[in-house]
PDB file with one MODEL, atoms N, CA, C and O in Angstrom:
MODEL        1
ATOM      1  N   MET A   1      19.881 -97.961 -60.086  1.00  0.00           N
ATOM      2  CA  MET A   1      19.470 -96.995 -61.062  1.00  0.00           C
ATOM      3  C   MET A   1      20.621 -96.719 -62.026  1.00  0.00           C
ATOM      4  O   MET A   1      20.413 -96.605 -63.234  1.00  0.00           O
ATOM      5  N   GLN A   2      21.821 -96.614 -61.495  1.00  0.00           N
ATOM      6  CA  GLN A   2      22.965 -96.341 -62.357  1.00  0.00           C
ATOM      7  C   GLN A   2      23.280 -97.524 -63.263  1.00  0.00           C
ATOM      8  O   GLN A   2      23.695 -97.343 -64.408  1.00  0.00           O
ATOM      9  N   GLN A   3      23.080 -98.739 -62.748  1.00  0.00           N
ATOM     10  CA  GLN A   3      23.305 -99.920 -63.583  1.00  0.00           C
ATOM     11  C   GLN A   3      22.304 -99.961 -64.731  1.00  0.00           C
ATOM     12  O   GLN A   3      22.658-100.306 -65.858  1.00  0.00           O
ATOM     13  N   VAL A   4      21.063 -99.609 -64.444  1.00  0.00           N
ATOM     14  CA  VAL A   4      20.032 -99.583 -65.487  1.00  0.00           C
ATOM     15  C   VAL A   4      20.417 -98.566 -66.551  1.00  0.00           C
ATOM     16  O   VAL A   4      20.343 -98.860 -67.744  1.00  0.00           O
ATOM     17  N   GLN A   5      20.825 -97.378 -66.133  1.00  0.00           N
ATOM     18  CA  GLN A   5      21.190 -96.335 -67.086  1.00  0.00           C
ATOM     19  C   GLN A   5      22.393 -96.748 -67.922  1.00  0.00           C
ATOM     20  O   GLN A   5      22.418 -96.537 -69.134  1.00  0.00           O
ATOM     21  N   ARG A   6      23.386 -97.336 -67.269  1.00  0.00           N
ATOM     22  CA  ARG A   6      24.598 -97.746 -67.992  1.00  0.00           C
ATOM     23  C   ARG A   6      24.284 -98.832 -69.024  1.00  0.00           C
ATOM     24  O   ARG A   6      24.750 -98.770 -70.162  1.00  0.00           O
ATOM     25  N   ARG A   7      23.488 -99.833 -68.615  1.00  0.00           N
ATOM     26  CA  ARG A   7      23.161-100.918 -69.549  1.00  0.00           C
ATOM     27  C   ARG A   7      22.273-100.437 -70.686  1.00  0.00           C
ATOM     28  O   ARG A   7      22.374-100.947 -71.802  1.00  0.00           O
ATOM     29  N   HIS A   8      21.405 -99.465 -70.424  1.00  0.00           N
ATOM     30  CA  HIS A   8      20.564 -98.913 -71.490  1.00  0.00           C
ATOM     31  C   HIS A   8      21.422 -98.131 -72.483  1.00  0.00           C
ATOM     32  O   HIS A   8      21.183 -98.194 -73.688  1.00  0.00           O
ATOM     33  N   GLN A   9      22.413 -97.399 -71.989  1.00  0.00           N
ATOM     34  CA  GLN A   9      23.316 -96.667 -72.877  1.00  0.00           C
ATOM     35  C   GLN A   9      24.143 -97.614 -73.742  1.00  0.00           C
ATOM     36  O   GLN A   9      24.554 -97.259 -74.847  1.00  0.00           O
ATOM     37  N   GLN A  10      24.385 -98.825 -73.230  1.00  0.00           N
ATOM     38  CA  GLN A  10      25.134 -99.823 -73.988  1.00  0.00           C
ATOM     39  C   GLN A  10      24.257-100.514 -75.026  1.00  0.00           C
ATOM     40  O   GLN A  10      24.741-101.324 -75.817  1.00  0.00           O
ATOM     41  N   GLY A  11      22.949-100.188 -75.021  1.00  0.00           N
ATOM     42  CA  GLY A  11      22.083-100.708 -76.059  1.00  0.00           C
ATOM     43  C   GLY A  11      21.086-101.765 -75.630  1.00  0.00           C
ATOM     44  O   GLY A  11      20.365-102.303 -76.470  1.00  0.00           O
ATOM     45  N   GLU A  12      21.025-102.074 -74.360  1.00  0.00           N
ATOM     46  CA  GLU A  12      20.078-103.088 -73.895  1.00  0.00           C
ATOM     47  C   GLU A  12      18.660-102.508 -73.904  1.00  0.00           C
ATOM     48  O   GLU A  12      18.460-101.345 -73.551  1.00  0.00           O
ATOM     49  N   SER A  13      17.701-103.300 -74.298  1.00  0.00           N
ATOM     50  CA  SER A  13      16.322-102.828 -74.419  1.00  0.00           C
ATOM     51  C   SER A  13      15.656-102.653 -73.056  1.00  0.00           C
ATOM     52  O   SER A  13      16.085-103.226 -72.055  1.00  0.00           O
ATOM     53  N   ILE A  14      14.603-101.851 -73.049  1.00  0.00           N
ATOM     54  CA  ILE A  14      13.835-101.608 -71.830  1.00  0.00           C
ATOM     55  C   ILE A  14      13.240-102.915 -71.305  1.00  0.00           C
ATOM     56  O   ILE A  14      13.283-103.184 -70.104  1.00  0.00           O
ATOM     57  N   SER A  15      12.690-103.717 -72.200  1.00  0.00           N
ATOM     58  CA  SER A  15      12.092-104.997 -71.795  1.00  0.00           C
ATOM     59  C   SER A  15      13.124-105.934 -71.183  1.00  0.00           C
ATOM     60  O   SER A  15      12.850-106.591 -70.179  1.00  0.00           O
ATOM     61  N   ALA A  16      14.305-105.998 -71.780  1.00  0.00           N
ATOM     62  CA  ALA A  16      15.362-106.866 -71.256  1.00  0.00           C
ATOM     63  C   ALA A  16      15.818-106.387 -69.883  1.00  0.00           C
ATOM     64  O   ALA A  16      16.075-107.196 -68.991  1.00  0.00           O
ATOM     65  N   LEU A  17      15.918-105.079 -69.717  1.00  0.00           N
ATOM     66  CA  LEU A  17      16.304-104.534 -68.419  1.00  0.00           C
ATOM     67  C   LEU A  17      15.243-104.830 -67.366  1.00  0.00           C
ATOM     68  O   LEU A  17      15.573-105.160 -66.227  1.00  0.00           O
ATOM     69  N   ALA A  18      13.978-104.714 -67.740  1.00  0.00           N
ATOM     70  CA  ALA A  18      12.887-104.992 -66.810  1.00  0.00           C
ATOM     71  C   ALA A  18      12.933-106.451 -66.344  1.00  0.00           C
ATOM     72  O   ALA A  18      12.738-106.739 -65.163  1.00  0.00           O
ATOM     73  N   ARG A  19      13.189-107.355 -67.269  1.00  0.00           N
ATOM     74  CA  ARG A  19      13.304-108.769 -66.900  1.00  0.00           C
ATOM     75  C   ARG A  19      14.527-109.006 -66.012  1.00  0.00           C
ATOM     76  O   ARG A  19      14.449-109.739 -65.026  1.00  0.00           O
ATOM     77  N   ALA A  20      15.645-108.389 -66.359  1.00  0.00           N
ATOM     78  CA  ALA A  20      16.888-108.622 -65.616  1.00  0.00           C
ATOM     79  C   ALA A  20      16.812-108.101 -64.181  1.00  0.00           C
ATOM     80  O   ALA A  20      17.348-108.725 -63.265  1.00  0.00           O
ATOM     81  N   PHE A  21      16.152-106.967 -63.985  1.00  0.00           N
ATOM     82  CA  PHE A  21      16.090-106.358 -62.657  1.00  0.00           C
ATOM     83  C   PHE A  21      14.780-106.642 -61.925  1.00  0.00           C
ATOM     84  O   PHE A  21      14.579-106.176 -60.803  1.00  0.00           O
ATOM     85  N   HIS A  22      13.900-107.401 -62.555  1.00  0.00           N
ATOM     86  CA  HIS A  22      12.588-107.738 -61.968  1.00  0.00           C
ATOM     87  C   HIS A  22      11.806-106.478 -61.600  1.00  0.00           C
ATOM     88  O   HIS A  22      11.238-106.378 -60.513  1.00  0.00           O
ATOM     89  N   LEU A  23      11.790-105.520 -62.528  1.00  0.00           N
ATOM     90  CA  LEU A  23      11.053-104.268 -62.364  1.00  0.00           C
ATOM     91  C   LEU A  23      10.105-104.092 -63.536  1.00  0.00           C
ATOM     92  O   LEU A  23      10.263-104.733 -64.575  1.00  0.00           O
ATOM     93  N   SER A  24       9.121-103.223 -63.366  1.00  0.00           N
ATOM     94  CA  SER A  24       8.209-102.960 -64.477  1.00  0.00           C
ATOM     95  C   SER A  24       8.907-102.090 -65.521  1.00  0.00           C
ATOM     96  O   SER A  24       9.887-101.407 -65.224  1.00  0.00           O
ATOM     97  N   ARG A  25       8.391-102.124 -66.736  1.00  0.00           N
ATOM     98  CA  ARG A  25       8.967-101.291 -67.793  1.00  0.00           C
ATOM     99  C   ARG A  25       8.819 -99.815 -67.469  1.00  0.00           C
ATOM    100  O   ARG A  25       9.687 -99.014 -67.815  1.00  0.00           O
ATOM    101  N   GLY A  26       7.720 -99.444 -66.805  1.00  0.00           N
ATOM    102  CA  GLY A  26       7.524 -98.049 -66.412  1.00  0.00           C
ATOM    103  C   GLY A  26       8.604 -97.571 -65.458  1.00  0.00           C
ATOM    104  O   GLY A  26       9.081 -96.442 -65.564  1.00  0.00           O
ATOM    105  N   THR A  27       8.986 -98.434 -64.528  1.00  0.00           N
ATOM    106  CA  THR A  27      10.059 -98.086 -63.593  1.00  0.00           C
ATOM    107  C   THR A  27      11.380 -97.937 -64.334  1.00  0.00           C
ATOM    108  O   THR A  27      12.152 -97.020 -64.056  1.00  0.00           O
ATOM    109  N   ILE A  28      11.637 -98.832 -65.271  1.00  0.00           N
ATOM    110  CA  ILE A  28      12.869 -98.749 -66.062  1.00  0.00           C
ATOM    111  C   ILE A  28      12.885 -97.455 -66.870  1.00  0.00           C
ATOM    112  O   ILE A  28      13.917 -96.788 -66.942  1.00  0.00           O
ATOM    113  N   TYR A  29      11.745 -97.087 -67.487  1.00  0.00           N
ATOM    114  CA  TYR A  29      11.672 -95.819 -68.224  1.00  0.00           C
ATOM    115  C   TYR A  29      12.015 -94.642 -67.317  1.00  0.00           C
ATOM    116  O   TYR A  29      12.758 -93.742 -67.709  1.00  0.00           O
ATOM    117  N   ARG A  30      11.467 -94.656 -66.099  1.00  0.00           N
ATOM    118  CA  ARG A  30      11.754 -93.566 -65.153  1.00  0.00           C
ATOM    119  C   ARG A  30      13.232 -93.528 -64.790  1.00  0.00           C
ATOM    120  O   ARG A  30      13.830 -92.453 -64.743  1.00  0.00           O
ATOM    121  N   TYR A  31      13.826 -94.687 -64.534  1.00  0.00           N
ATOM    122  CA  TYR A  31      15.242 -94.744 -64.185  1.00  0.00           C
ATOM    123  C   TYR A  31      16.116 -94.220 -65.319  1.00  0.00           C
ATOM    124  O   TYR A  31      17.116 -93.546 -65.074  1.00  0.00           O
ATOM    125  N   VAL A  32      15.744 -94.525 -66.548  1.00  0.00           N
ATOM    126  CA  VAL A  32      16.530 -94.088 -67.704  1.00  0.00           C
ATOM    127  C   VAL A  32      16.438 -92.570 -67.878  1.00  0.00           C
ATOM    128  O   VAL A  32      17.404 -91.939 -68.307  1.00  0.00           O
ATOM    129  N   GLN A  33      15.284 -91.981 -67.549  1.00  0.00           N
ATOM    130  CA  GLN A  33      15.085 -90.551 -67.756  1.00  0.00           C
ATOM    131  C   GLN A  33      15.642 -89.678 -66.639  1.00  0.00           C
ATOM    132  O   GLN A  33      15.832 -88.479 -66.845  1.00  0.00           O
ATOM    133  N   VAL A  34      15.906 -90.236 -65.475  1.00  0.00           N
ATOM    134  CA  VAL A  34      16.390 -89.449 -64.336  1.00  0.00           C
ATOM    135  C   VAL A  34      17.787 -88.929 -64.632  1.00  0.00           C
ATOM    136  O   VAL A  34      18.660 -89.683 -65.061  1.00  0.00           O
ATOM    137  N   GLN A  35      17.999 -87.624 -64.398  1.00  0.00           N
ATOM    138  CA  GLN A  35      19.300 -87.020 -64.648  1.00  0.00           C
ATOM    139  C   GLN A  35      20.256 -87.185 -63.463  1.00  0.00           C
ATOM    140  O   GLN A  35      21.449 -87.418 -63.658  1.00  0.00           O
ATOM    141  N   GLN A  36      19.741 -87.067 -62.247  1.00  0.00           N
ATOM    142  CA  GLN A  36      20.568 -87.264 -61.068  1.00  0.00           C
ATOM    143  C   GLN A  36      19.814 -88.121 -60.062  1.00  0.00           C
ATOM    144  O   GLN A  36      18.589 -88.026 -59.974  1.00  0.00           O
ATOM    145  N   PRO A  37      20.513 -88.951 -59.305  1.00  0.00           N
ATOM    146  CA  PRO A  37      19.837 -89.835 -58.359  1.00  0.00           C
ATOM    147  C   PRO A  37      19.164 -89.043 -57.241  1.00  0.00           C
ATOM    148  O   PRO A  37      19.566 -87.915 -56.955  1.00  0.00           O
ATOM    149  N   PRO A  38      18.147 -89.619 -56.610  1.00  0.00           N
ATOM    150  CA  PRO A  38      17.472 -88.926 -55.519  1.00  0.00           C
ATOM    151  C   PRO A  38      18.393 -88.722 -54.324  1.00  0.00           C
ATOM    152  O   PRO A  38      19.360 -89.462 -54.144  1.00  0.00           O
ATOM    153  N   SER A  39      18.095 -87.731 -53.522  1.00  0.00           N
ATOM    154  CA  SER A  39      18.966 -87.382 -52.400  1.00  0.00           C
ATOM    155  C   SER A  39      18.749 -88.279 -51.188  1.00  0.00           C
ATOM    156  O   SER A  39      19.634 -88.372 -50.337  1.00  0.00           O
ATOM    157  N   HIS A  40      17.625 -88.928 -51.083  1.00  0.00           N
ATOM    158  CA  HIS A  40      17.278 -89.808 -49.965  1.00  0.00           C
ATOM    159  C   HIS A  40      17.217 -89.070 -48.632  1.00  0.00           C
ATOM    160  O   HIS A  40      17.420 -89.671 -47.577  1.00  0.00           O
ATOM    161  N   GLN A  41      16.945 -87.797 -48.676  1.00  0.00           N
ATOM    162  CA  GLN A  41      16.778 -87.044 -47.443  1.00  0.00           C
ATOM    163  C   GLN A  41      15.297 -86.830 -47.226  1.00  0.00           C
ATOM    164  O   GLN A  41      14.628 -86.161 -48.014  1.00  0.00           O
ATOM    165  N   ARG A  42      14.799 -87.399 -46.165  1.00  0.00           N
ATOM    166  CA  ARG A  42      13.388 -87.263 -45.858  1.00  0.00           C
ATOM    167  C   ARG A  42      13.208 -86.240 -44.758  1.00  0.00           C
ATOM    168  O   ARG A  42      14.037 -86.110 -43.857  1.00  0.00           O
ATOM    169  N   SER A  43      12.129 -85.535 -44.852  1.00  0.00           N
ATOM    170  CA  SER A  43      11.848 -84.570 -43.797  1.00  0.00           C
ATOM    171  C   SER A  43      10.910 -85.201 -42.777  1.00  0.00           C
ATOM    172  O   SER A  43      10.253 -86.207 -43.045  1.00  0.00           O
ATOM    173  N   SER A  44      10.867 -84.604 -41.638  1.00  0.00           N
ATOM    174  CA  SER A  44      10.027 -85.071 -40.552  1.00  0.00           C
ATOM    175  C   SER A  44       9.120 -83.929 -40.122  1.00  0.00           C
ATOM    176  O   SER A  44       9.513 -82.766 -40.219  1.00  0.00           O
ATOM    177  N   PRO A  45       7.928 -84.230 -39.653  1.00  0.00           N
ATOM    178  CA  PRO A  45       7.071 -83.151 -39.166  1.00  0.00           C
ATOM    179  C   PRO A  45       7.672 -82.445 -37.956  1.00  0.00           C
ATOM    180  O   PRO A  45       7.241 -81.345 -37.610  1.00  0.00           O
ATOM    181  N   TYR A  46       8.660 -83.060 -37.308  1.00  0.00           N
ATOM    182  CA  TYR A  46       9.283 -82.492 -36.118  1.00  0.00           C
ATOM    183  C   TYR A  46      10.535 -81.672 -36.423  1.00  0.00           C
ATOM    184  O   TYR A  46      11.132 -81.105 -35.508  1.00  0.00           O
ATOM    185  N   ASP A  47      10.942 -81.598 -37.689  1.00  0.00           N
ATOM    186  CA  ASP A  47      12.155 -80.870 -38.045  1.00  0.00           C
ATOM    187  C   ASP A  47      12.114 -79.409 -37.589  1.00  0.00           C
ATOM    188  O   ASP A  47      13.140 -78.864 -37.181  1.00  0.00           O
ATOM    189  N   GLY A  48      10.967 -78.783 -37.650  1.00  0.00           N
ATOM    190  CA  GLY A  48      10.862 -77.392 -37.236  1.00  0.00           C
ATOM    191  C   GLY A  48      11.045 -77.190 -35.744  1.00  0.00           C
ATOM    192  O   GLY A  48      11.324 -76.077 -35.297  1.00  0.00           O
ATOM    193  N   TYR A  49      10.890 -78.253 -34.968  1.00  0.00           N
ATOM    194  CA  TYR A  49      10.988 -78.149 -33.506  1.00  0.00           C
ATOM    195  C   TYR A  49      12.305 -78.674 -32.956  1.00  0.00           C
ATOM    196  O   TYR A  49      12.567 -78.532 -31.762  1.00  0.00           O
ATOM    197  N   ARG A  50      13.134 -79.272 -33.791  1.00  0.00           N
ATOM    198  CA  ARG A  50      14.374 -79.873 -33.292  1.00  0.00           C
ATOM    199  C   ARG A  50      15.295 -78.837 -32.652  1.00  0.00           C
ATOM    200  O   ARG A  50      15.847 -79.096 -31.582  1.00  0.00           O
ATOM    201  N   SER A  51      15.472 -77.689 -33.267  1.00  0.00           N
ATOM    202  CA  SER A  51      16.357 -76.679 -32.686  1.00  0.00           C
ATOM    203  C   SER A  51      15.802 -76.197 -31.349  1.00  0.00           C
ATOM    204  O   SER A  51      16.571 -75.896 -30.436  1.00  0.00           O
ATOM    205  N   PHE A  52      14.499 -76.122 -31.223  1.00  0.00           N
ATOM    206  CA  PHE A  52      13.879 -75.703 -29.972  1.00  0.00           C
ATOM    207  C   PHE A  52      14.135 -76.720 -28.865  1.00  0.00           C
ATOM    208  O   PHE A  52      14.463 -76.346 -27.739  1.00  0.00           O
ATOM    209  N   SER A  53      13.987 -77.995 -29.179  1.00  0.00           N
ATOM    210  CA  SER A  53      14.166 -79.027 -28.157  1.00  0.00           C
ATOM    211  C   SER A  53      15.627 -79.161 -27.752  1.00  0.00           C
ATOM    212  O   SER A  53      15.913 -79.521 -26.610  1.00  0.00           O
ATOM    213  N   TYR A  54      16.559 -78.880 -28.662  1.00  0.00           N
ATOM    214  CA  TYR A  54      17.972 -78.982 -28.321  1.00  0.00           C
ATOM    215  C   TYR A  54      18.474 -77.746 -27.579  1.00  0.00           C
ATOM    216  O   TYR A  54      19.604 -77.744 -27.092  1.00  0.00           O
ATOM    217  N   SER A  55      17.669 -76.708 -27.483  1.00  0.00           N
ATOM    218  CA  SER A  55      18.097 -75.527 -26.749  1.00  0.00           C
ATOM    219  C   SER A  55      17.965 -75.731 -25.246  1.00  0.00           C
ATOM    220  O   SER A  55      18.552 -74.972 -24.474  1.00  0.00           O
ATOM    221  N   TYR A  56      17.210 -76.734 -24.811  1.00  0.00           N
ATOM    222  CA  TYR A  56      17.108 -77.050 -23.392  1.00  0.00           C
ATOM    223  C   TYR A  56      18.419 -77.671 -22.914  1.00  0.00           C
ATOM    224  O   TYR A  56      19.082 -78.368 -23.682  1.00  0.00           O
ATOM    225  N   PRO A  57      18.800 -77.432 -21.673  1.00  0.00           N
ATOM    226  CA  PRO A  57      19.961 -78.157 -21.133  1.00  0.00           C
ATOM    227  C   PRO A  57      19.617 -79.647 -21.036  1.00  0.00           C
ATOM    228  O   PRO A  57      18.444 -79.992 -20.896  1.00  0.00           O
ATOM    229  N   PRO A  58      20.600 -80.524 -21.106  1.00  0.00           N
ATOM    230  CA  PRO A  58      20.326 -81.970 -21.074  1.00  0.00           C
ATOM    231  C   PRO A  58      19.500 -82.401 -19.866  1.00  0.00           C
ATOM    232  O   PRO A  58      18.640 -83.273 -19.996  1.00  0.00           O
ATOM    233  N   SER A  59      19.737 -81.816 -18.705  1.00  0.00           N
ATOM    234  CA  SER A  59      18.974 -82.225 -17.524  1.00  0.00           C
ATOM    235  C   SER A  59      17.502 -81.877 -17.661  1.00  0.00           C
ATOM    236  O   SER A  59      16.644 -82.632 -17.204  1.00  0.00           O
ATOM    237  N   ALA A  60      17.199 -80.754 -18.280  1.00  0.00           N
ATOM    238  CA  ALA A  60      15.793 -80.338 -18.472  1.00  0.00           C
ATOM    239  C   ALA A  60      15.095 -81.239 -19.484  1.00  0.00           C
ATOM    240  O   ALA A  60      13.906 -81.526 -19.343  1.00  0.00           O
ATOM    241  N   ARG A  61      15.826 -81.688 -20.505  1.00  0.00           N
ATOM    242  CA  ARG A  61      15.214 -82.572 -21.513  1.00  0.00           C
ATOM    243  C   ARG A  61      14.818 -83.897 -20.877  1.00  0.00           C
ATOM    244  O   ARG A  61      13.774 -84.452 -21.219  1.00  0.00           O
ATOM    245  N   GLN A  62      15.611 -84.405 -19.979  1.00  0.00           N
ATOM    246  CA  GLN A  62      15.300 -85.695 -19.360  1.00  0.00           C
ATOM    247  C   GLN A  62      14.084 -85.585 -18.440  1.00  0.00           C
ATOM    248  O   GLN A  62      13.297 -86.526 -18.342  1.00  0.00           O
ATOM    249  N   GLU A  63      13.928 -84.462 -17.778  1.00  0.00           N
ATOM    250  CA  GLU A  63      12.803 -84.288 -16.866  1.00  0.00           C
ATOM    251  C   GLU A  63      11.476 -84.199 -17.610  1.00  0.00           C
ATOM    252  O   GLU A  63      10.449 -84.621 -17.079  1.00  0.00           O
ATOM    253  N   ARG A  64      11.472 -83.671 -18.802  1.00  0.00           N
ATOM    254  CA  ARG A  64      10.236 -83.428 -19.530  1.00  0.00           C
ATOM    255  C   ARG A  64       9.652 -84.688 -20.122  1.00  0.00           C
ATOM    256  O   ARG A  64       8.476 -84.688 -20.488  1.00  0.00           O
ATOM    257  N   ARG A  65      10.400 -85.748 -20.235  1.00  0.00           N
ATOM    258  CA  ARG A  65       9.929 -86.981 -20.866  1.00  0.00           C
ATOM    259  C   ARG A  65       8.968 -87.720 -20.034  1.00  0.00           C
ATOM    260  O   ARG A  65       8.487 -88.778 -20.438  1.00  0.00           O
TER     261      ARG A  65
ENDMDL
END
């Protein structure tokens, strides 16, 4: 994403970038417009229960499996 943004700032066209990176022009447009890169932190449906499960002593966690 940063390479796309840098090359676009240097004057390379959207079409040329799409060909160079083998991406669609729509994806290149999105990459150029993004102000900061994504955080890549995904949530899990179990995140709300993690603190609860870690409150058990290790021996109790093994027995419950």
